[in-house]
N, C-alpha and C positions, 0 to 999 in steps of 0.2 A: 293741398297735397293730394289732389285726385290723381296724380300719377305714381303714387306711392307703391302701390301694389304692383304695378307694372314694372317700375325700377327695379323691386326685389326680384321678380322674375328675371328680366334682363340681366342684371348684376350676378344672378345665380349661375345664369348660363355662360356668361360671356367668356370667362378664361377656361373652364373646361372644353369649350367649343373649339376654341382658337388652338388648344394643346392637343385636341383631337387629330391634328394635322401634323403632329410633330413627327419628325421623319423617322425615328426608329420606333417608337411605340406603335404610330398611325392606327390609332384607335378607330378613327373613320373608315378604316377599311370593313368594318363590321356594320355600316351602317343600316345595311336593309335588316339584319337581325335585330338591331336596337331599335330601330323606328317601328317594325312590325311588333315587338315586346312592348314598347310604350303605348301604341295604338289600342292593343289588346287590354292592356292592365288600366289605362287611361279610360276607356270604355266603361269597364266594371265600375271604377271610382267616381266617374260622373255619374252615373245611374244613381248611384248611392248618394251623391252629393245632391242630386236633384231632387230626389225623395226627401232628404233631411232639410233641406231649404225649404222646400212647400210645406213641410210640417213643422218649421220653427225649431228645429234641433240646433240648427247655428243658421247665421245669416252675415250679411256684409254692409259696412258702413259706407254708405255711398261718398261720404266725404273723402275717400281714398282710394276710389276707384273710378274709371271711365263710365260714362253714363250708357254703355251699350250691354244689354243683357241677353242672355241665351238660356231658355228653361229657368230663368229667375236668377241666374248666375252672371256675375260680371265676366267679360271676356278674359280678364287675368286670371280668373278662377279655371277656365279651361286651359291657359297656358300653362299654369302652374304644374299639371300633370304631366307635361313634357319637360318643362325647364328644370323643376327640381329633381325629378328621377334621373335625367339624363346628366346633370350634374352630379348626382350622388353615385350612378353606376359607373361612373368615370372614375371616381376616388377608388371604388373596388377594383377596377381593371388596372388603374395605376399600380394600386398594391401589388397586383399580380405580377406585374411587369417589373416592377422595380425591387420587391421582395419575394420573388417566388417560393422560397422555403418558409415563409412566415404563415404558419398554417397551425391550427389546433388539431391535436389527434383526432382519429376517428372517434375513440371511445369517449374522449373528453367532450367531444362534439356532441354525440349521442345523449351524454348524461346532462350537459347543458340545456339540449333540447328538450329532453321529459323534464327537467327542473322546471323549466319556464310552463311547459304545458299543465303541470301538477298544480304550480302556483296560480296560473290564469283560472283553471277550470272552476275552484270554488267561489273565485271572485266574480266569475262569469254568472254561475247560480244564485248566487246571494243578492245579486242586483239585476238579476232578470226582468226584463221590461223597461230598464232605462235604456233608450233606443240607443245611443253612442255607445254605452259600455257592451250591450248585448250584441251588436252588429260588429262592433271592432273586435272584441275577442273572440267572437265565434270566427270572423275571418283570419284572426291571428292563430288560433288553434288549428284552423284548417290548413294554412300554409305552413305551419310547423310540422304537422302530420305528414304533409306533402314531402317537404325537406327530409324528414326523418326516415322516409322509406324510399324516396327517390331522388333526393339532392343532398345527402350528406355531405358529399365532397364539396360542394358548393357553399354549403353551411359552415365548412373549416375556416374558409378565408373570410367570409361573409360577417361572421359574428365579430373579428377583429376588423374588418371595415366599418362596420355599422359603427362601432365606438369611436372612430375618428369622424365618420358623418354626422355625428351627434354634435359636433362642435358648430359647425355652420347651420345646422338643423335648429340647436338654441338660439342662434343668433336671429335667422330668417322667421322662425315662427314665433320667437318671442316678440318680434315686431308687430308681425300679423295679430299677434293676441293683445297687444296694447303695451309692451315695455316701451317707457320713453314716450308714449303718444297720450293725448288727454283721454281717447277711445280707442278700443280695439279696431284693426281692419277686418277682423272676423270675430264675431262675438259668438258665445255658446249658452245655450239654455243649460243651465246648471241641474236642473230636474231631469235632465236626459243623460246625466254622465255620474262620475264619483264624487265629483266636486272636490277634487285633489288636485293642486295646481304645483307646478315645477315652477316656479317665478310665476309667470302670467299663462304657462302652458299648460292644458288640461294633461294628467297623467296618461289618458288614453291614446294621445297624438303619438307617443313614442311606440305603441302597438301599431297604429296606423301607418305609422312610415316605415316601420319594419315589413309589414304585410306588403305594402306597396312596392318597396324596394327589392326586397328578396324576390317577389314575383315576378318582377323585370329581370333580375339577375337569372333565375332559374328558367324564364323563357328564352332568355338570350343564350344561355349555354344550349338548351335544346335546340334552337335555331341555327346554332354554330356547328352543330354536328354535320357529319358528310351528307346525310339524308336531307337535311334543311340547310345546305350549305348557300348561303346568299352574298358570302364573300367575293 
């Protein structure tokens, strides 16, 4: 099953990419803004990924990926940061296109954001030093703070979209972390996280996904504005 990780990447990307050319929505018209955002966010996460891989915070099962490594990571891991975010932000913008009025109120969005931050801060400090928990939740608090002050309008829809994104997230990430497999595709050192799993998925992965995906949405929106108009 050395192609499993590659199949998960390609399978996640194929349908969203094809529908990006749909005549009415034409999501592909923003390809430069999207690609620029994906590249910036992927660079940050790949640096994080490489450091954690080198230090054994997590690693990859060679039975499930191709034998091509770059900075200690399989090529599929590099593709992950383009394929999965693209598929996910496509869901977000599909929701915007087909249900433009489906938004949380500004006040409600502010309350949700503050509630998440207030919940995460004590977890962060009580588990300071566990590498995945510490870095992950620090990034999460950072992106939520940016969203609160500079992107509350984007969060009004993204919170709803994220709940939808969690469905394929649990499927893909479930397989990556071992659901239905003898061993996981990606393994985690539980000494460096909370040790809490949702099925096979470390609970920190939800914050990880939120930071990565909202980071992309935030940048895409900024790049779509007139002064950064790539369309």
